[in-house]
C-alpha positions in Angstrom: 160.1 58.8 106.6 160.3 62.6 106.8 161.6 64.4 103.7 164.1 67.2 103.8 165.1 69.5 100.9 168.6 70.9 101.2 169.1 74.1 99.1 172.8 75.2 99.1 175.2 76.2 96.3 178.2 74.7 98.1 178.6 71.1 97.0 180.5 70.1 100.2 177.6 71.4 102.4 175.0 69.6 100.3 176.9 66.4 100.5 177.6 66.7 104.2 173.9 67.5 105.0 172.7 64.7 102.8 175.0 62.1 104.4 174.4 63.2 108.0 170.6 63.6 107.6 170.2 60.3 105.8 172.0 58.7 108.8 169.4 60.3 111.0 166.7 58.5 109.0 165.5 61.3 106.7 164.8 61.1 103.0 167.0 63.9 101.6 166.9 65.7 98.2 169.3 68.5 97.3 169.2 71.6 95.1 172.0 73.9 94.0 169.9 76.9 93.2 166.5 78.4 94.3 165.2 77.9 90.8 166.1 74.2 90.9 164.5 73.9 94.3 161.2 75.5 93.1 161.1 72.9 90.3 161.7 70.1 92.8 158.8 71.4 95.0 156.4 70.6 92.1 157.1 66.8 92.6 159.0 66.4 95.8 156.9 67.3 98.8 159.4 67.9 101.6 158.4 68.1 105.3 161.2 70.7 105.9 163.7 72.8 103.9 167.2 73.9 104.9 168.1 77.0 102.9 171.2 79.0 102.3 170.8 82.8 101.9 173.5 83.5 99.3 172.6 81.5 96.2 173.3 82.2 92.5 170.4 83.8 90.7 167.4 84.0 93.1 168.7 84.4 96.7 167.5 82.4 99.7 165.3 85.3 101.0 163.4 85.6 97.7 163.0 81.8 97.6 161.7 81.8 101.3 159.1 84.4 100.3 157.9 82.3 97.3 157.7 79.1 99.5 155.8 80.8 102.2 153.3 82.3 99.7 152.4 78.7 98.6 153.1 76.6 101.6 153.0 78.8 104.7 153.1 75.8 107.1 156.3 74.3 105.6 159.2 74.7 108.0 162.2 76.5 106.5 165.5 76.6 108.4 167.9 79.3 107.2 171.4 77.9 107.2 174.1 80.4 106.4 177.7 81.2 107.1 176.8 84.8 107.6 175.5 86.0 111.0 174.7 89.5 109.7 171.4 88.5 108.1 170.0 87.5 111.5 168.6 91.0 112.0 167.1 91.2 108.5 163.4 91.0 109.1 162.9 89.2 105.7 164.5 86.0 107.3 162.0 86.2 110.2 159.5 84.2 108.1 161.8 81.2 108.5 161.4 79.0 111.5 165.1 79.1 112.5 168.3 80.9 111.6 171.4 78.7 112.0 175.0 79.8 111.4 176.8 77.0 109.5 179.3 75.0 111.5 181.1 71.8 111.2 179.1 70.6 114.2 175.6 69.8 112.9 174.1 69.3 116.4 172.2 72.6 116.3 170.8 71.8 112.8 169.8 68.3 113.7 168.1 69.4 116.9 166.1 72.1 115.1 165.1 69.6 112.5 163.9 67.1 115.2 162.1 69.9 116.9 160.1 70.9 113.8 159.5 67.3 112.6 158.8 65.9 116.0 161.2 63.0 115.3 
């Protein structure tokens, strides 16, 4: 079963992604902050990460850089409510940039694409 780590400071988003992705057959772990996610990466070996940009403490772009330094092949999907970061070259290290929506079809399709499920 593919593993997904959801990193988002909004509880409603974490819960929604967790429920929806578990229904799709994924093992899902969530983190509220980038620091929490880094600790989880020591024991939980996800196949993919969904990542918000605006997080308390270390932001998503800094976390993305740290992840790619250690696990370059790990797919990271940026999921944010803000379209304005799309042109920021720092997010280009991610595999996809998805603007949050109540319709999770785009997110689910991207996850399937990167996990070949």
